[in-house]
C-alpha positions as CSV (number, residue, x, y, z in Angstrom):
1,X,17.4,26.0,-8.4
2,X,20.5,24.2,-7.2
3,X,20.1,21.8,-4.3
4,X,21.3,23.4,-1.1
5,X,20.8,20.5,1.3
6,X,21.4,16.8,0.6
7,X,21.6,14.1,3.2
8,X,25.4,13.5,3.7
9,X,25.1,9.7,3.7
10,X,23.4,9.6,0.3
11,X,25.6,12.1,-1.3
12,X,28.8,10.4,-0.1
13,X,27.6,7.0,-1.4
14,X,26.7,8.4,-4.8
15,X,29.9,10.4,-5.1
16,X,32.1,7.4,-4.1
17,X,30.4,5.4,-6.9
18,X,30.9,8.2,-9.4
19,X,34.6,8.4,-8.5
20,X,34.9,4.7,-9.0
21,X,33.4,5.0,-12.5
22,X,30.0,3.6,-11.5
23,X,28.0,6.5,-12.9
24,X,29.8,7.2,-16.2
25,X,30.6,5.4,-19.4
26,X,28.7,2.6,-21.0
27,X,28.0,0.3,-18.0
28,X,25.0,2.1,-16.5
29,X,22.8,0.3,-13.9
30,X,19.8,1.3,-16.0
31,X,19.2,1.3,-19.7
32,X,19.0,4.8,-20.9
33,X,15.3,5.8,-21.2
34,X,15.9,6.6,-24.9
35,X,17.0,3.0,-25.6
36,X,13.9,1.3,-24.1
37,X,12.2,-0.7,-26.8
38,X,8.6,-1.7,-26.0
39,X,7.3,-5.1,-27.0
40,X,3.8,-5.4,-28.4
41,X,1.6,-4.4,-25.4
42,X,-2.1,-5.3,-24.9
43,X,-4.5,-2.7,-26.4
44,X,-6.7,-2.6,-23.3
45,X,-4.0,-1.1,-21.1
46,X,-1.2,0.4,-23.2
47,X,2.1,1.7,-21.6
48,X,3.2,5.0,-23.0
49,X,6.7,6.4,-22.4
50,X,7.2,10.2,-22.3
51,X,10.1,12.1,-23.7
52,X,13.5,12.2,-22.0
53,X,14.2,15.0,-19.5
54,X,17.7,16.1,-18.5
55,X,18.2,16.4,-14.7
56,X,21.2,18.6,-13.9
57,X,23.5,17.5,-11.0
58,X,22.1,18.2,-7.6
59,X,18.8,19.5,-9.0
60,X,15.2,18.2,-9.6
61,X,13.1,17.9,-12.7
62,X,9.7,16.5,-13.6
63,X,9.1,14.1,-16.6
64,X,5.6,13.6,-18.1
65,X,3.8,11.0,-20.3
66,X,0.4,11.6,-21.8
67,X,-2.4,9.3,-22.8
68,X,-4.1,9.7,-26.2
69,X,-7.6,11.0,-26.6
70,X,-10.2,8.5,-25.5
71,X,-8.0,7.0,-22.8
72,X,-7.0,7.9,-19.3
73,X,-4.3,6.8,-16.8
74,X,-4.8,3.6,-14.8
75,X,-1.3,3.8,-13.3
76,X,2.2,5.1,-14.0
77,X,5.7,5.7,-12.9
78,X,9.1,6.7,-14.3
79,X,12.7,5.6,-15.0
80,X,16.1,7.1,-14.6
81,X,19.4,6.1,-16.2
82,X,21.4,5.9,-12.9
83,X,21.0,4.7,-9.3
84,X,21.8,8.1,-7.8
85,X,18.6,9.8,-9.0
86,X,15.6,9.1,-6.8
87,X,11.8,9.4,-7.5
88,X,10.4,12.3,-5.5
89,X,6.8,12.3,-6.7
90,X,4.6,10.3,-9.2
91,X,0.9,10.9,-9.9
92,X,-1.7,11.6,-12.5
93,X,-2.6,15.1,-13.5
94,X,-5.5,15.1,-16.0
95,X,-4.5,12.8,-18.9
96,X,-0.8,13.1,-18.0
97,X,1.4,11.2,-15.6
98,X,4.1,13.3,-13.9
99,X,7.1,11.8,-12.2
100,X,9.7,13.9,-10.4
101,X,13.3,13.0,-9.9
102,X,16.1,14.4,-7.6
103,X,19.6,13.9,-9.0
104,X,22.2,13.4,-6.2
105,X,25.0,12.7,-8.7
106,X,27.8,15.1,-9.7
107,X,26.8,14.7,-13.4
108,X,23.6,15.4,-15.4
109,X,21.5,12.4,-16.0
110,X,18.3,11.4,-17.9
111,X,14.8,10.5,-16.8
112,X,11.4,9.7,-18.4
113,X,7.9,9.1,-17.2
114,X,5.5,6.2,-18.0
115,X,1.8,6.0,-18.0
116,X,-0.6,3.1,-18.6
117,X,-3.5,4.3,-20.7
118,X,-6.9,2.6,-20.4
119,X,-10.4,3.1,-21.8
120,X,-11.9,2.3,-18.4
121,X,-13.1,5.1,-16.1
122,X,-11.3,5.7,-12.8
123,X,-11.9,7.5,-9.6
124,X,-8.9,9.5,-8.1
125,X,-8.3,9.8,-4.4
126,X,-5.6,11.8,-2.7
127,X,-4.9,11.1,1.0
128,X,-4.5,13.8,3.7
129,X,-1.1,15.3,3.9
130,X,1.4,13.9,6.4
131,X,4.6,15.8,7.4
132,X,8.1,14.3,7.2
133,X,10.6,15.6,9.8
134,X,14.0,17.0,8.9
135,X,15.7,15.0,11.7
136,X,16.3,11.2,11.8
137,X,14.5,9.0,11.0
138,X,13.2,11.7,8.5
139,X,10.3,9.4,7.4
140,X,6.5,9.1,7.5
141,X,3.8,7.2,5.6
142,X,0.4,7.9,4.1
143,X,-2.4,5.8,2.7
144,X,-5.1,6.7,0.1
145,X,-8.3,4.6,0.2
146,X,-10.7,3.9,-2.7
147,X,-14.5,4.4,-2.3
148,X,-16.6,1.4,-1.5
149,X,-17.1,-1.1,-4.4
150,X,-13.9,0.1,-6.0
151,X,-10.4,-1.5,-6.2
152,X,-7.0,-0.2,-6.9
153,X,-5.7,0.1,-10.5
154,X,-2.6,2.2,-9.8
155,X,-1.2,5.0,-7.7
156,X,1.6,7.1,-6.5
157,X,2.3,10.1,-4.3
158,X,2.6,13.9,-4.3
159,X,5.0,16.1,-2.3
160,X,5.5,19.8,-1.7
161,X,9.3,20.0,-2.2
162,X,11.9,18.2,-4.4
163,X,13.8,16.4,-1.6
164,X,11.1,13.8,-0.7
165,X,12.4,10.5,-1.9
166,X,10.4,7.3,-1.7
167,X,11.2,4.0,-0.1
168,X,7.8,2.4,-0.8
169,X,4.7,3.1,-2.9
170,X,2.7,0.0,-3.1
171,X,-0.9,-1.2,-3.9
172,X,-3.4,-2.9,-1.7
173,X,-6.7,-4.3,-2.7
174,X,-8.4,-0.9,-2.4
175,X,-5.5,1.3,-1.1
176,X,-2.2,2.8,-2.0
177,X,0.5,3.1,0.6
178,X,3.6,5.3,0.4
179,X,6.5,5.8,2.7
180,X,8.8,8.7,2.0
181,X,12.1,10.0,3.4
182,X,12.9,13.7,3.7
183,X,16.4,14.7,2.4
184,X,15.9,18.4,3.1
185,X,16.9,20.6,6.1
186,X,13.3,21.5,6.8
187,X,10.1,19.5,7.2
188,X,7.9,18.8,4.2
189,X,4.5,17.3,3.3
190,X,3.5,14.2,1.4
191,X,0.2,12.6,0.3
192,X,-0.6,9.2,-1.2
193,X,-2.6,9.0,-4.5
194,X,-4.7,6.1,-5.8
195,X,-6.6,5.4,-9.0
196,X,-9.7,3.3,-8.4
197,X,-11.9,1.1,-10.7
198,X,-15.0,-1.0,-10.4
199,X,-13.4,-3.6,-12.8
200,X,-11.7,-6.6,-11.4
201,X,-8.0,-6.0,-10.4
202,X,-5.6,-8.1,-8.2
203,X,-2.2,-7.4,-6.7
204,X,0.7,-9.7,-7.3
205,X,4.0,-9.6,-5.5
206,X,7.4,-10.6,-7.0
207,X,10.4,-12.2,-5.3
208,X,12.4,-10.3,-2.7
209,X,15.7,-9.1,-4.2
210,X,18.6,-8.6,-1.7
211,X,20.8,-5.5,-2.2
212,X,24.2,-5.5,-0.5
213,X,25.6,-2.4,1.3
214,X,25.6,0.4,-1.2
215,X,24.2,-1.9,-3.8
216,X,21.4,-1.4,-6.4
217,X,19.3,-3.7,-8.6
218,X,15.9,-4.5,-10.2
219,X,12.9,-6.4,-8.8
220,X,10.1,-7.6,-10.9
221,X,6.5,-8.8,-10.5
222,X,4.5,-10.4,-13.3
223,X,0.7,-10.9,-13.9
224,X,-0.6,-14.4,-14.4
225,X,-1.7,-15.6,-17.9
226,X,-4.7,-13.7,-19.4
227,X,-4.0,-10.6,-17.3
228,X,-2.2,-7.3,-18.0
229,X,-0.7,-4.6,-15.8
230,X,-2.8,-1.5,-14.9
231,X,-0.2,-0.1,-12.5
232,X,2.4,-1.1,-10.0
233,X,5.0,-0.1,-7.5
234,X,7.5,-1.5,-5.1
235,X,9.0,-1.3,-1.6
236,X,12.5,-1.0,-0.2
237,X,13.5,-2.2,3.3
238,X,12.9,0.2,6.2
239,X,14.1,-0.4,9.7
240,X,13.7,2.9,11.4
241,X,17.2,4.3,11.0
242,X,18.7,6.8,8.6
243,X,19.7,4.4,5.9
244,X,17.1,3.1,3.4
245,X,16.6,1.4,0.1
246,X,15.2,4.2,-2.0
247,X,13.5,3.9,-5.4
248,X,15.1,5.2,-8.7
249,X,12.6,3.7,-11.2
250,X,9.2,2.2,-11.3
251,X,7.8,1.2,-14.7
252,X,5.8,-1.4,-16.6
253,X,7.6,-4.3,-18.3
254,X,7.9,-3.9,-22.1
255,X,5.1,-6.4,-22.8
256,X,2.7,-4.6,-20.5
257,X,2.2,-7.8,-18.3
258,X,4.4,-6.9,-15.3
259,X,6.0,-4.2,-13.3
260,X,9.7,-3.6,-12.3
261,X,11.4,-1.3,-9.8
262,X,15.0,-0.3,-9.3
263,X,16.3,0.5,-5.9
264,X,19.5,1.8,-4.2
265,X,20.5,0.6,-0.8
266,X,22.1,3.7,0.9
267,X,23.4,1.7,3.9
268,X,27.2,1.2,3.9
269,X,27.0,-1.9,6.2
270,X,23.6,-3.6,6.0
271,X,22.0,-5.8,3.3
272,X,18.4,-4.7,2.4
273,X,15.6,-6.0,0.3
274,X,13.6,-4.7,-2.7
275,X,10.2,-6.0,-3.8
276,X,8.0,-5.2,-6.9
277,X,4.2,-5.3,-7.0
278,X,2.0,-5.2,-10.0
279,X,-1.8,-4.6,-10.3
280,X,-3.3,-7.0,-12.8
281,X,-6.6,-6.9,-14.6
282,X,-8.2,-9.2,-17.2
283,X,-7.0,-8.7,-20.8
């Protein structure tokens, strides 16, 4: 269904970029999902990219990526080919990782899901739902917690409507934290989702990347030598007002040894930060 309600500040920023030529032509802020070429990834945790999904203007769609038989998701994410399309949900469903996107652009754009497939067993935990208000600051947070003697391998979040964009979905040692922002005219629900393992995993944080007013860019976190990515995420700056750094993409690096996120600073006068985090496990 067409989107009926979109936060005016986000729509105005994206439309202004489109009119300036920022969302069309060859110079896209993301590589097209179809052009992503994966390097040789470690066999223990293998990134899999799903097929491209067209997301019509001002609408939402879900992209999926599926693990082969004998493996299961340890983490996942997704990628869009423009900064005006935001992640609105990302979690495992059986052997498949599903990532939803809301397109705030006046043109159709492309998205794809990623899943990291592992032979290790995982426990899945979804937090209790929290509600996001439809009035400023329109945000709330949730945290999913692993059982005792388990640590985080990856995670994401689930929502009950397509206008719940994400500012942060990040790993802790045995938790997964998510902060969402409601772009709709009515309140909605959100829950954090975490995949848990008894194998050793550690979280590594990349450098803070500063995004100028209306700016967008990539942040990356890498595993140390001898370790590979089992999942990852990132966080955008949040200061309690109605302008945020929201995430467009969250995916493994081509070699499977890091994680990268793409964010869009929707403020028109403040510089904000973007940070990637990766969960690493022995190769």
